[in-house]
C-alpha positions in Angstrom: 0.0 0.0 0.0 2.9 2.4 0.6 3.4 2.7 -3.2 -0.2 4.1 -3.8 -0.4 7.8 -4.3 -1.7 9.3 -1.0 -4.7 11.0 -2.6 -5.8 7.8 -4.3 -5.3 5.4 -1.3 -8.8 5.9 0.1 -10.3 5.0 -3.3 -8.3 1.8 -3.5 -9.0 0.7 0.1 -12.7 1.4 -0.3 -13.0 -0.8 -3.5 -11.1 -3.6 -1.9 -13.2 -3.5 1.3 -16.5 -3.5 -0.7 -15.2 -6.4 -2.8 -14.4 -8.5 0.3 -17.5 -7.6 2.3 -20.1 -8.0 -0.4 -18.3 -11.0 -2.1 -19.1 -9.6 -5.5 -18.3 -11.8 -8.4 -18.6 -9.0 -11.0 -15.4 -7.6 -12.4 -14.4 -4.1 -11.0 -12.3 -1.7 -13.1 -10.9 1.7 -12.1 -7.7 3.8 -12.3 -5.3 5.2 -9.6 -1.7 6.5 -9.3 1.4 5.1 -7.6 4.8 6.5 -6.6 7.7 4.5 -7.9 10.9 4.0 -5.9 12.4 6.9 -7.8 9.4 9.1 -6.8 7.9 9.2 -10.3 4.1 9.1 -10.6 2.6 6.3 -12.8 -1.0 5.7 -13.7 -2.4 2.2 -13.3 -5.7 0.6 -14.5 -6.8 -2.2 -12.2 -9.2 -5.0 -13.2 -10.2 -7.1 -10.1 -12.5 -10.0 -9.2 -13.3 -11.8 -5.9 -12.1 -15.4 -5.8 -11.6 -18.3 -3.3 -8.0 -18.8 -2.4 -6.9 -21.5 0.1 -10.4 -21.6 1.6 -10.6 -17.8 2.1 -11.9 -14.9 0.1 -9.3 -13.1 -1.9 -9.0 -10.5 -4.7 -7.5 -11.4 -8.0 -6.2 -8.2 -9.7 -4.6 -7.4 -13.0 -2.7 -4.1 -13.3 -2.1 -2.3 -16.6 0.4 0.7 -16.9 -1.6 3.5 -18.6 0.8 6.4 -17.8 1.5 7.4 -21.4 -2.2 7.4 -22.2 -3.0 9.6 -19.2 -0.2 12.0 -20.0 -1.5 12.2 -23.6 -5.0 13.0 -22.3 -3.6 15.9 -20.2 -1.7 17.3 -23.1 -4.8 17.0 -25.3 -6.9 19.0 -22.9 -4.2 21.7 -22.7 -4.1 21.8 -26.6 -7.9 22.1 -26.7 -7.8 25.2 -24.5 -5.1 26.8 -26.7 -7.1 26.0 -29.8 -10.3 27.5 -28.3 -8.5 30.8 -27.7 -7.1 30.7 -31.2 -10.6 30.1 -32.7 -12.0 33.0 -30.8 -9.4 35.4 -32.2 -9.9 33.9 -35.7 -13.7 34.4 -35.5 -13.2 38.1 -34.7 -11.0 38.5 -37.7 -13.7 36.7 -39.8 -16.3 39.1 -38.5 -14.1 42.1 -39.5 -13.6 40.6 -43.0 -17.3 39.9 -43.4 -18.0 43.6 -42.8 -15.6 44.5 -45.5 -17.3 42.1 -47.9 -20.7 43.6 -47.4 -19.2 47.0 -48.3 -18.2 45.8 -51.7 -21.5 44.0 -52.3 -23.0 46.5 -54.7 -19.9 46.5 -56.9 -19.9 42.7 -57.2 -23.6 42.6 -58.1 -23.3 45.0 -61.0 -20.5 42.8 -62.4 -22.4 39.5 -61.9 -25.9 40.7 -63.1 -25.4 39.7 -66.7 -23.3 36.6 -66.2 -24.6 33.4 -67.8 -23.5 31.5 -64.8 -24.9 31.4 -61.3 -22.5 33.5 -59.1 -22.7 32.9 -55.3 -20.9 34.3 -52.3 -20.7 32.1 -49.2 -19.5 32.9 -45.7 -17.0 30.6 -44.0 -19.9 28.4 -42.7 -20.9 27.8 -46.4 -24.1 29.8 -46.1 -25.3 31.9 -49.0 -24.6 35.6 -48.6 -25.5 36.6 -52.1 -26.5 35.2 -55.5 -26.7 37.0 -58.9 -30.0 35.4 -60.1 -32.7 33.1 -59.0 -35.4 33.6 -61.7 -34.7 30.2 -63.3 -35.0 28.5 -60.0 -38.5 30.0 -59.3 -37.3 31.0 -55.8 -37.4 34.3 -53.9 -34.3 35.9 -52.5 -35.5 35.3 -48.9 -35.7 31.6 -49.7 -32.0 31.6 -50.6 -30.1 34.2 -48.6 -28.5 32.9 -45.3 -29.4 29.3 -46.2 -26.7 26.6 -46.3 -25.6 25.9 -49.8 -26.3 22.2 -49.1 -30.1 23.0 -49.2 -29.7 23.4 -52.9 -27.4 20.5 -53.6 -28.7 16.8 -53.8 -27.6 14.8 -50.7 -25.5 12.4 -52.9 -23.1 15.2 -53.5 -22.8 16.5 -50.0 -19.7 14.6 -49.0 -17.7 15.6 -52.1 -18.8 19.2 -51.8 -17.8 19.4 -48.1 -14.4 17.9 -48.9 -14.0 20.5 -51.7 -14.6 23.4 -49.2 -12.3 21.7 -46.7 -9.5 21.5 -49.3 -9.9 25.2 -50.1 -10.0 26.3 -46.5 -6.8 24.4 -45.8 -4.8 25.3 -49.0 -6.3 28.7 -49.9 -6.3 27.5 -53.6 -9.2 27.3 -56.1 -11.0 24.0 -56.5 -14.2 22.7 -58.1 -17.1 20.2 -57.6 -19.9 18.9 -59.7 -23.6 18.6 -58.9 -27.1 18.7 -60.5 -30.3 20.6 -59.9 -34.0 19.8 -60.8 -35.7 22.7 -62.4 -39.5 23.4 -62.0 -40.1 21.8 -65.4 -38.7 18.5 -64.0 -35.6 18.7 -66.2 -32.3 17.8 -64.6 -29.4 20.3 -65.1 -25.8 19.4 -64.4 -23.4 22.1 -63.1 -19.6 22.6 -62.9 -19.0 24.7 -59.8 -15.7 26.5 -59.6 -14.9 27.6 -56.0 -12.4 30.2 -55.0 -11.4 31.4 -51.5 -12.2 34.9 -50.1 -9.1 35.9 -48.1 -8.5 38.5 -45.5 -4.9 38.8 -44.3 -4.2 35.3 -45.7 -7.2 33.7 -43.9 -10.2 32.2 -45.7 -13.3 34.1 -44.6 -15.7 33.0 -47.3 -16.0 31.5 -50.8 -17.0 32.6 -54.2 -18.8 30.0 -56.4 -19.3 30.2 -60.2 -21.8 27.5 -61.4 -21.8 26.8 -65.1 -24.6 24.7 -66.7 -22.9 21.8 -68.4 -26.0 19.7 -69.2 -25.4 19.6 -72.9 -21.8 18.8 -72.5 -22.7 16.0 -70.0 -25.2 14.5 -72.4 -22.6 14.5 -75.2 -20.0 12.9 -72.9 -22.5 10.2 -71.8 -23.3 9.4 -75.5 -19.7 9.3 -76.4 -18.9 7.1 -73.4 -21.7 4.7 -74.4 -20.5 4.3 -77.9 -16.9 4.1 -76.8 -17.8 1.2 -74.5 -19.5 -0.6 -77.4 -16.5 0.1 -79.6 -13.9 -0.9 -77.0 -15.6 -4.3 -76.4 -16.7 -5.0 -80.0 -16.0 -8.5 -81.2 -14.2 -7.1 -84.3 -11.3 -4.7 -84.8 -11.8 -0.9 -85.1 -8.9 1.4 -85.9 -8.7 5.1 -86.7 -5.7 6.8 -88.2 -4.9 10.4 -89.3 -3.8 11.6 -92.7 -0.2 10.9 -91.7 -1.0 7.2 -91.1 -0.6 7.6 -87.3 -3.0 5.6 -85.1 -5.3 7.8 -83.0 -7.6 4.9 -81.8 -7.6 1.1 -81.7 -10.1 -1.0 -79.8 -9.1 -4.0 -77.6 -9.8 -6.6 -80.4 -7.7 -4.7 -82.9 -4.8 -4.4 -80.5 -4.9 -7.9 -79.1 -5.3 -9.7 -82.4 -1.9 -8.2 -83.4 -0.3 -9.0 -80.0 -0.3 -5.5 -78.6 -2.0 -3.5 -75.8 -4.0 -0.4 -76.9 -1.7 2.1 -75.2 1.3 0.7 -77.1 -0.3 1.7 -80.5 -1.3 5.3 -80.0 0.7 7.5 -82.4 2.3 4.5 -84.2 2.5 4.3 -88.0 0.2 1.8 -89.8 3.3 -0.1 -90.9 3.5 -1.6 -87.4 0.8 -4.0 -88.6 2.3 -4.9 -92.1 5.4 -6.0 -93.8 6.8 -4.2 -96.9 4.6 -6.2 -99.3 1.4 -5.8 -97.2 1.9 -2.0 -96.8 1.8 -1.6 -100.6 -1.7 -3.1 -100.6 -2.7 -0.8 -97.6 -1.5 2.3 -99.5 -3.6 1.3 -102.5 -6.7 1.0 -100.3 -5.8 4.4 -98.7 -5.8 5.9 -102.2 -9.2 4.2 -102.9 -10.5 5.8 -99.7 -9.5 9.3 -100.7 -11.0 8.8 -104.2 -14.2 7.0 -103.4 -14.8 7.6 -99.7 -15.0 4.0 -98.6 -14.1 0.3 -99.5 -15.8 -2.9 -98.5 -14.9 -6.5 -97.7 -11.2 -6.2 -98.8 -8.9 -9.0 -97.8 -5.6 -7.6 -96.4 -2.5 -9.4 -95.0 -1.4 -8.4 -91.5 1.7 -9.1 -89.4 1.6 -9.7 -85.6 4.1 -8.4 -83.1 5.8 -11.8 -83.1 6.1 -11.7 -86.9 3.4 -14.2 -87.8 1.2 -13.3 -90.8 -2.5 -13.6 -91.0 -5.4 -12.4 -93.2 -8.2 -9.9 -92.2 -11.4 -8.9 -94.0 -11.6 -5.1 -93.8 -14.0 -2.2 -94.5 -12.9 1.4 -94.5 -14.5 4.9 -94.5 -13.2 8.5 -94.6 -14.1 10.9 -91.7 -14.4 14.5 -93.0 -14.6 17.8 -91.2 -17.6 20.2 -91.7 -16.1 21.4 -95.0 -15.6 18.0 -96.4 -11.9 17.9 -95.8 -10.6 14.4 -94.8 -9.5 14.2 -91.2 -9.3 10.5 -90.4 -9.5 7.0 -91.9 -11.6 4.5 -90.0 -11.5 0.8 -90.6 -13.2 -2.3 -89.2 -11.6 -5.7 -89.5 -12.0 -9.4 -88.5 -9.5 -12.2 -88.5 -10.5 -14.7 -91.2 -7.7 -17.2 -90.6 -10.1 -20.0 -89.5 -12.3 -19.4 -92.5 -9.3 -19.4 -94.9 -7.9 -22.6 -93.3 -11.3 -24.3 -93.4 -11.7 -23.5 -97.1 -8.2 -24.8 -97.8 -8.9 -28.1 -96.0 -12.2 -28.5 -97.8 -10.6 -28.0 -101.1 -8.0 -30.7 -100.3 -10.7 -33.0 -99.1 -12.7 -32.6 -102.3 -9.7 -33.5 -104.4 -9.3 -36.7 -102.4 -12.9 -37.8 -103.0 -13.6 -36.4 -106.4 -14.6 -39.9 -107.7 -17.3 -40.0 -105.0 -19.0 -36.9 -106.5 -22.4 -38.6 -106.3 -22.4 -38.0 -102.6 -20.9 -34.6 -102.7 -23.0 -31.7 -101.1 -22.3 -29.5 -104.1 -23.6 -30.0 -107.7 -21.0 -31.7 -109.9 -21.2 -32.1 -113.6 -18.9 -33.9 -116.1 -18.5 -32.4 -119.6 -17.1 -34.0 -122.7 -14.5 -31.5 -124.0 -14.9 -32.7 -127.6 -18.7 -32.3 -127.9 -19.5 -30.0 -125.0 -22.3 -32.5 -124.0 -23.0 -33.4 -120.4 -21.4 -36.8 -119.8 -22.5 -37.3 -116.2 -23.8 -35.4 -113.2 -24.8 -36.0 -109.6 -28.4 -35.8 -108.2 -27.6 -32.5 -106.5 -27.1 -31.0 -110.0 -30.6 -31.7 -111.4 -32.3 -31.1 -108.0 -30.7 -27.6 -107.7 -32.3 -26.6 -111.0 -35.6 -28.4 -110.3 -35.3 -31.1 -113.0 -35.6 -34.9 -112.8 -32.6 -36.9 -113.9 -34.3 -37.9 -117.2 -35.2 -34.3 -118.0 -31.7 -33.0 -117.2 -30.0 -35.6 -119.5 -31.5 -33.9 -122.5 -30.2 -30.4 -121.6 -27.0 -28.6 -122.7 -25.2 -26.0 -120.6 -26.4 -23.0 -122.7 -30.0 -24.2 -122.1 -29.9 -23.0 -118.4 -26.7 -20.8 -118.2 -27.9 -17.2 -118.7 -24.4 -15.8 -119.1 -23.2 -17.9 -122.0 -24.4 -18.7 -125.5 -23.0 -21.6 -127.5 -19.9 -19.7 -128.7 -19.0 -18.3 -125.3 -19.5 -21.8 -123.8 -17.0 -23.2 -126.3 -14.5 -20.5 -125.4 -14.9 -21.4 -121.7 -14.1 -25.0 -122.5 -11.0 -24.0 -124.4 -9.9 -21.8 -121.4 -10.2 -24.8 -119.0 -8.2 -27.0 -121.4 -5.5 -24.3 -121.6 -5.4 -23.3 -117.9 -6.3 -26.6 -116.2 -8.6 -24.9 -113.6 -11.0 -22.0 -114.0 -13.2 -20.5 -111.3 -15.9 -18.1 -112.2 -19.4 -17.0 -111.3 -22.5 -17.3 -113.5 -26.3 -17.3 -113.4 -28.5 -20.4 -113.9 -32.2 -20.5 -114.8 -34.2 -23.1 -112.9 -37.1 -25.1 -114.3 -39.6 -22.8 -112.5 -38.0 -19.6 -113.9 -35.9 -18.6 -110.8 -32.5 -17.2 -111.4 -29.7 -18.6 -109.1 -26.1 -17.2 -108.6 -23.6 -20.1 -109.2 -19.9 -20.3 -108.3 -18.2 -22.7 -110.8 -14.9 -24.5 -110.1 -14.0 -26.2 -113.4 -11.1 -28.6 -113.6 -9.6 -30.6 -116.5 -9.6 -34.4 -115.8 -8.4 -37.3 -117.8 -10.5 -40.4 -117.5 -9.6 -43.6 -119.4 -7.3 -41.5 -121.6 -10.1 -39.0 -122.5 -10.4 -35.3 -121.5 -13.3 -34.2 -119.4 -14.1 -31.0 -117.5 -15.4 -31.7 -114.0 -17.2 -28.6 -112.7 -18.2 -28.3 -109.0 -21.1 -25.9 -108.8 -22.1 -24.0 -105.6 -25.3 -22.1 -105.2 -24.3 -18.7 -103.8 -27.6 -16.9 -104.4 -28.2 -16.3 -100.7 -24.7 -15.1 -100.1 -24.8 -12.8 -103.1 -28.1 -11.3 -101.8 -26.6 -10.7 -98.4 -23.5 -9.1 -100.0 -25.7 -6.8 -102.1 -27.8 -5.8 -99.1 -24.6 -5.1 -97.0 -23.2 -2.9 -99.8 -26.4 -1.0 -100.2 -26.9 -0.3 -96.5 -23.4 0.1 -95.0 -23.2 3.9 -95.8 -26.2 4.5 -93.6 -24.7 3.3 -90.3 -22.7 5.2 -87.7 -19.0 4.9 -87.6 -19.1 2.0 -85.2 -21.8 0.0 -87.0 -21.1 1.4 -90.5 -18.6 -1.3 -91.3 -19.8 -3.9 -88.8 -20.5 -7.4 -90.1 -22.1 -8.2 -86.8 -25.2 -7.2 -84.9 -24.3 -5.1 -81.9 -26.9 -4.9 -79.1 -27.3 -3.9 -75.5 -29.6 -5.3 -72.7 -30.7 -3.8 -69.4 -30.4 -5.8 -66.2 -33.9 -7.2 -66.9 -32.6 -8.5 -70.3 -34.7 -6.1 -72.3 -33.3 -4.7 -75.5 -32.0 -1.1 -75.2 -30.1 -0.8 -78.4 -29.7 -2.9 -81.6 -27.5 -1.8 -84.5 -29.0 -1.4 -88.0 -27.0 -4.4 -89.2 -29.8 -6.6 -87.8 -31.7 -5.9 -91.0 -28.8 -7.3 -93.2 -28.4 -10.4 -91.0 -31.9 -11.3 -89.9 -34.1 -9.2 -92.1 -35.8 -7.2 -89.3 -35.9 -3.4 -89.0 -34.5 -1.9 -85.9 -38.0 -1.0 -84.7 -39.1 -4.6 -85.0 -36.0 -6.1 -83.5 -35.9 -3.8 -80.4 -39.3 -5.2 -79.4 -38.4 -8.9 -79.9 -37.2 -11.4 -77.4 -35.5 -14.8 -78.0 -38.8 -16.7 -78.0 -39.8 -14.9 -81.2 -37.1 -16.2 -83.5 -34.9 -18.7 -81.6 -35.2 -22.5 -82.1 -37.1 -24.0 -79.1 -34.3 -26.4 -78.0 -31.8 -23.4 -77.9 -34.0 -21.4 -75.5 -33.0 -23.5 -72.6 -29.3 -23.0 -73.5 -29.8 -19.2 -73.5 -31.6 -19.3 -70.1 -28.9 -21.5 -68.5 -26.1 -19.2 -69.8 -27.7 -16.0 -68.4 -28.4 -17.7 -65.1 -24.8 -18.7 -64.8 -23.6 -15.1 -65.8 -25.8 -13.5 -63.2 -24.6 -16.0 -60.6 -21.0 -15.1 -61.4 -21.8 -11.4 -61.2 -22.8 -11.9 -57.5 -19.3 -12.8 -56.6 -17.3 -10.2 -54.6 -13.9 -8.6 -55.1 -11.1 -10.5 -56.8 -13.3 -13.5 -57.2 -15.1 -11.8 -60.1 -13.6 -11.2 -63.5 -14.9 -7.8 -64.6 -13.7 -8.3 -68.2 -15.0 -11.8 -68.8 -16.9 -12.7 -72.0 -19.2 -15.6 -72.8 -19.7 -17.1 -76.3 -22.5 -19.4 -77.4 -24.0 -20.6 -80.7 -27.7 -20.8 -81.3 -30.1 -21.1 -84.3 -32.2 -18.1 -85.2 -35.0 -17.7 -87.8 -34.5 -15.1 -90.5 -37.6 -13.0 -91.3 -37.9 -14.9 -94.6 -38.0 -18.2 -92.7 -34.4 -19.4 -93.2 -32.6 -20.8 -90.2 -29.3 -19.2 -89.5 -26.5 -20.3 -87.2 -25.6 -17.3 -85.0 -22.6 -16.9 -82.7 -23.2 -14.6 -79.8 -20.5 -13.0 -77.6 -21.7 -11.2 -74.4 -19.9 -9.1 -71.9 -21.0 -6.8 -69.0 -21.5 -3.0 -69.3 -20.2 -1.4 -66.1 -20.4 2.0 -64.4 -17.3 3.9 -63.1 -17.4 1.7 -59.9 -17.3 -1.5 -61.9 -20.9 -2.4 -61.1 -22.9 -4.1 -63.9 -25.5 -1.8 -65.5 -26.3 -3.9 -68.6 -25.0 -6.4 -71.1 -23.2 -5.8 -74.4 -23.7 -8.4 -77.1 -22.3 -9.1 -80.5 -24.1 -11.6 -82.8 -22.4 -13.0 -85.9 -23.9 -15.1 -88.7 -21.6 -18.2 -88.9 -24.0 -20.3 -91.1 -21.5 -20.6 -94.0 -18.7 -21.3 -91.6 -20.7 -24.0 -89.9 -21.7 -25.5 -93.3 -18.0 -25.6 -94.3 -17.1 -27.4 -91.1 -20.0 -29.9 -91.6 -18.9 -30.6 -95.2 -15.3 -31.1 -94.0 -16.4 -33.3 -91.2 -18.6 -35.4 -93.5 -15.7 -35.9 -96.0 -13.3 -36.9 -93.2 -15.9 -39.3 -91.8 -16.2 -41.0 -95.2 -12.5 -41.5 -95.2 -12.4 -42.8 -91.6 -15.3 -45.2 -92.3 -13.5 -46.7 -95.3 -10.3 -47.1 -93.2 -12.1 -48.4 -90.1 -14.2 -51.0 -91.9 -11.0 -52.8 -93.0 -10.7 -53.9 -89.4 -14.2 -55.3 -89.4 -15.5 -58.5 -91.0 -17.0 -57.5 -94.4 -18.9 -59.6 -97.0 -21.4 -59.1 -99.9 -24.2 -61.7 -100.2 -26.1 -62.0 -103.5 -28.4 -64.9 -104.6 -27.6 -66.5 -101.2 -23.9 -66.8 -102.2 -21.0 -64.9 -100.7 -19.6 -62.8 -103.5 -16.9 -61.1 -101.5 -15.4 -61.5 -98.0 -12.4 -59.8 -96.4 -9.7 -61.5 -94.3 -11.4 -60.4 -91.1 -14.5 -62.3 -92.0 -12.4 -65.5 -92.2 -10.6 -64.7 -88.9 -13.9 -64.4 -87.0 -15.5 -67.7 -88.1 -12.4 -69.8 -88.4 -12.7 -70.8 -92.1 -10.2 -69.8 -94.8 -11.2 -67.3 -97.4 -10.9 -70.0 -100.0 -13.4 -72.2 -98.1 -15.8 -69.3 -97.7 -15.7 -68.2 -101.4 -16.5 -71.9 -102.4 -19.6 -72.2 -100.2 -22.7 -73.2 -102.0 -25.9 -71.1 -101.9 -27.1 -70.7 -98.3 -24.2 -72.8 -97.0 -23.2 -69.8 -94.9 -26.3 -70.7 -92.7 -24.2 -73.4 -91.1 -22.2 -70.8 -89.1 -25.4 -69.2 -87.7 -26.8 -70.7 -84.4 -30.2 -72.3 -84.5 -31.6 -69.6 -82.2 -30.7 -66.8 -84.7 -31.0 -68.7 -88.1 -34.7 -67.9 -89.0 -34.3 -64.2 -88.2 -30.9 -63.8 -90.0 -32.1 -65.7 -93.1 -35.2 -63.5 -93.4 -33.2 -60.3 -93.1 -30.6 -61.5 -95.7 -33.4 -62.4 -98.1 -35.0 -58.9 -97.8 -31.7 -57.1 -98.3 -30.7 -59.2 -101.3 -34.1 -58.4 -103.0 -34.1 -54.8 -101.9 -37.4 -55.2 -100.0 -38.6 -52.8 -97.2 -38.9 -53.6 -93.5 -35.3 -54.6 -93.0 -33.3 -54.2 -89.7 -29.8 -53.0 -90.4 -28.2 -53.7 -87.0 -28.7 -56.7 -84.7 -26.7 -59.2 -82.6 -26.6 -62.9 -83.1 -24.6 -66.0 -82.2 -22.4 -67.8 -84.8 -20.6 -71.2 -84.7 -16.9 -71.1 -85.6 -15.3 -73.9 -87.5 -13.9 -75.2 -84.2 -17.4 -75.5 -82.8 -17.0 -72.5 -80.5 -20.0 -70.2 -80.2 -19.3 -66.5 -80.3 -21.5 -63.3 -80.4 -21.2 -60.8 -83.2 -22.7 -57.3 -83.9 -24.1 -57.4 -87.4 -24.6 -54.3 -89.7 -26.1 -54.8 -93.1 -27.8 -52.8 -95.8 -29.0 -53.2 -99.4 -26.5 -52.0 -102.0 -26.3 -52.2 -105.8 -23.7 -54.8 -106.8 -23.1 -55.6 -110.4 -26.4 -53.8 -111.3 -28.5 -55.8 -108.9 -29.5 -55.6 -105.2 -27.1 -57.3 -102.7 -26.6 -57.5 -98.9 -23.5 -55.6 -97.7 -22.7 -57.2 -94.3 -20.1 -55.8 -91.8 -19.7 -57.4 -88.3 -17.3 -57.7 -85.4 -16.8 -60.0 -82.5 -18.6 -58.8 -79.3 -18.2 -62.1 -77.3 -15.9 -60.4 -74.7 -18.4 -57.5 -74.5 -21.3 -59.9 -73.9 -19.4 -61.7 -71.2 -18.4 -58.3 -69.6 -22.0 -57.2 -69.7 -23.1 -60.4 -67.9 -20.4 -59.9 -65.3 -21.4 -56.3 -64.9 -25.1 -57.3 -64.4 -24.1 -59.8 -61.8 -21.7 -57.3 -60.1 -24.4 -54.6 -60.1 -26.9 -57.1 -58.6 -24.5 -58.0 -55.8 -23.7 -54.3 -55.1 -27.4 -53.4 -55.1 -28.1 -56.2 -52.6 -25.2 -55.2 -50.4 -26.2 -51.5 -50.4 -29.8 -52.4 -49.7 -28.9 -54.6 -46.8 -27.0 -51.8 -45.0 -28.8 -51.0 -41.7 -28.3 -47.2 -42.2 -28.9 -44.7 -45.0 -26.5 -44.9 -48.0 -26.3 -42.4 -50.9 -24.2 -41.5 -54.0 -23.6 -38.1 -55.6 -22.2 -37.4 -59.1 -19.9 -34.6 -60.2 -22.8 -32.2 -60.8 -23.8 -32.4 -57.1 -26.9 -34.5 -57.7 -28.0 -37.7 -55.9 -27.9 -40.7 -58.3 -28.3 -43.6 -55.8 -29.9 -44.3 -52.4 -31.0 -47.3 -50.4 -34.4 -47.8 -48.7 -33.0 -46.6 -45.3 -31.9 -43.3 -47.0 -35.3 -42.9 -48.5 -37.1 -43.5 -45.2 -34.8 -40.9 -43.5 -34.5 -38.2 -46.2 -37.3 -39.0 -48.7 -36.6 -39.5 -52.4 -33.2 -38.0 -53.2 -32.7 -39.1 -56.8 -32.1 -36.1 -59.1 -32.0 -33.6 -56.3 -29.1 -31.6 -54.8 -28.1 -30.9 -51.1 -29.8 -27.5 -51.6 -33.1 -29.2 -52.2 -32.8 -31.4 -49.0 -31.1 -29.2 -46.4 -33.6 -27.5 -44.0 -31.3 -24.7 -43.0 -28.3 -22.7 -44.2 -25.9 -24.2 -41.6 -26.7 -27.8 -42.7 -26.4 -26.8 -46.4 -23.1 -25.1 -45.8 -21.7 -28.2 -43.9 -22.8 -30.6 -46.7 -21.4 -28.5 -49.6 -18.1 -28.0 -47.7 -17.8 -31.7 -47.1 -18.7 -32.6 -50.7 -16.1 -30.1 -52.0 -13.4 -31.6 -49.8 -14.3 -35.2 -50.8 -14.2 -34.4 -54.5 -10.7 -33.1 -53.8 -9.7 -36.5 -52.4 -10.4 -36.3 -48.7 -12.5 -38.8 -46.7 -14.8 -36.9 -44.2 -16.2 -38.3 -40.9 -18.1 -36.1 -38.5 -21.0 -36.0 -36.1 -24.0 -33.8 -36.9 -27.5 -33.0 -35.6 -30.4 -32.9 -38.1 -34.2 -32.3 -38.0 -35.8 -35.5 -39.2 -39.6 -35.2 -39.5 -39.7 -32.6 -36.6 -37.4 -34.7 -34.3 -33.8 -33.8 -33.6 -31.5 -36.7 -34.3 -27.8 -37.3 -34.2 -25.8 -38.9 -37.0 -22.2 -40.1 -37.6 -21.6 -39.1 -41.3 -18.9 -40.7 -43.4 -18.4 -39.4 -47.0 -15.7 -40.8 -49.3 -14.6 -40.4 -53.0 -15.2 -43.1 -55.6 -12.3 -43.5 -58.1 -12.5 -44.8 -61.6 -9.1 -45.1 -63.5 -7.5 -42.9 -60.8 -10.1 -40.2 -61.4 -12.8 -39.2 -58.8 -16.1 -39.8 -60.6 -18.6 -39.8 -57.7 -18.8 -39.7 -53.9 -20.6 -42.0 -51.5 -21.8 -41.5 -48.0 -23.6 -43.1 -45.0 -25.5 -41.6 -42.1 -25.3 -43.8 -38.9 -27.9 -42.8 -36.4 -26.2 -42.3 -33.0 -29.1 -40.5 -31.2 -29.4 -43.1 -28.5 -25.7 -43.1 -27.8 -25.7 -39.3 -27.6 -28.6 -39.3 -25.2 -26.8 -41.8 -23.0 -23.7 -39.6 -23.0 -25.7 -36.6 -22.0 -27.3 -38.6 -19.1 
């Protein structure tokens, strides 16, 4: 006790006495001073509590040294007193300066009376002392004078305005803030408010404010910002250069497709995108721009930053000043590397399978170079022009080619003989009088020593119509959509259309006014609507993520089928991204839609051609035979290997002798099918399984594929098959294994379940159904009765799919009764990959109750 400061000793003693007498368990906290051995005063904070110590009451105390804190509080109080005195002196100076300001009031008003701006004078408390005009505000002077300026500023600007005045008061320098005001006619006007300090002897005693109406400028900036956002995120390249070939703008696509960032390109010469040979082509197009004002669909070679070369399809336009003088050159461009490569692969594929022209997707015609007569043609040829094969056999090329008479036709034949290959466009007249645009690829062939011209004909009527419409309408569009080959659109947060570019007419045939009112149900194929719904749900879910978890620049691409106004079905590729405000919050969706129908058709044709080649190669590994008149006319080695007979034995079999390798169970059915296919009758089954008997007597299962073909001018049965004995045995073992597994699972005395990778229940036993109800097809979210349970299950499932095995106790509400379970959840591996997870719920309620007792 001798170390306690004398004045504080009674306080300490009293607290200790009360603690011991009243035996309080509550914690007591207070402060007091002590004298150190060196006679220095220290402040302590004591936290004490009554406890039992060796059978008696005692006080447990914790002491904290708060000397520095106390000394700081004392200094703070002294500083506050000094500051108060200083403020009083300062306020007197402000009053003096305010008086001076009032004396110059008349002079200021005469200068401000005719100003187009609102001019205000504020005192140091930011109250309005004077204003030059209030007529536009429909207010009286008494409603304004001596009122805080914040009464006339929307609350959302208060914080920034206060900070502006604070900066001026501290620095004595001019500053500004922005705000808006609603006029009596309900129009919103935006103001730029320039604020300057009113000084007296270097001290700020008030503020002068000049408010300029910037509404029109604000609208222009918003419009520019909107279209810049569309341009920056467009799914095609946009570049603008001045008359000196220097880049003044490039969007993200244009920069990234060349391997640059946009800020690397500003001020660079156009040669940064081209080698010496390519730049010559660019300069010719520049000259065409200067002479004609635009160019369309020009293919231009480009060079990336890493030196690789690639093609782009470009449109260009001149931007003039008000007097018609060229200021800038604007171009739009798309990378057509994939299209060019696809066309090249398709051409190579067609050369490989020229002899199979009957199955080609294009019209093919074979012409005798001597007579000019049509020697042969595929079905596509006569069908395209609306004739039967018999009718078309009697026609000559000039009968339906509107661009050539007999003399011109002969000259074309001579050109093909001379050049080897000639590609040109022409117009054909169909049987019903319709004119079709045709692209002709004519090649000189030698068949059996005789010269023929093989022409591959492609109907490009629809493409030509689209090209003509694009050329006719492109000059009407704005800079961003003038040269666009895509549909640019924006959606609000309710997925309503807010903008659609005029290119929607060229692509889908709808006017902008029609398209803006449409929704996907109006022209999207029914089975694609679910895809659209799923994609937008996923995007909105991703948008709910916080902070770094969310990619603000992400894009999503999907392909759907849409109906043209004329009824055609087009394949459309959509790329969507989010429109955001200055804070990064989503305010809408930007979409770009592109017609990829022709590209898809090219891919399909290429795929079909490749599949034909693969089928021919693959079948050589299968057993193949041709049966005609109940005799095997052809069989490959694989057929002999499967049934154990030699090829020589098989080819010497008598009519129907092949029946001896078919088991009695399958004989009647197989014989009937073979008969129908050899006669070309309907009602055949092309694929089935049957048992055959090998030469050794062993029975095996085969998968049989057969169809009627034309062999030596008559119907025959083409049979391909392969041995599926191992597969049948495996299937039987699998059935037995599944039956055993099902029995084992069903016999478990507790609930069992299985969940797939998508998080859905795919298996449960009877005990699980009794406990949780029907789980199949549902997710934990559908089953959990509260957020805590759902969070536990989802966390456990995520860990198990990562390779852990989880075991924990949990309490669940089962049919209104609280029950305890011991849960075990483990991964299921297939080929070292986690495919599913399984779990059990062991009821330990009785054990828990016993533990509690």
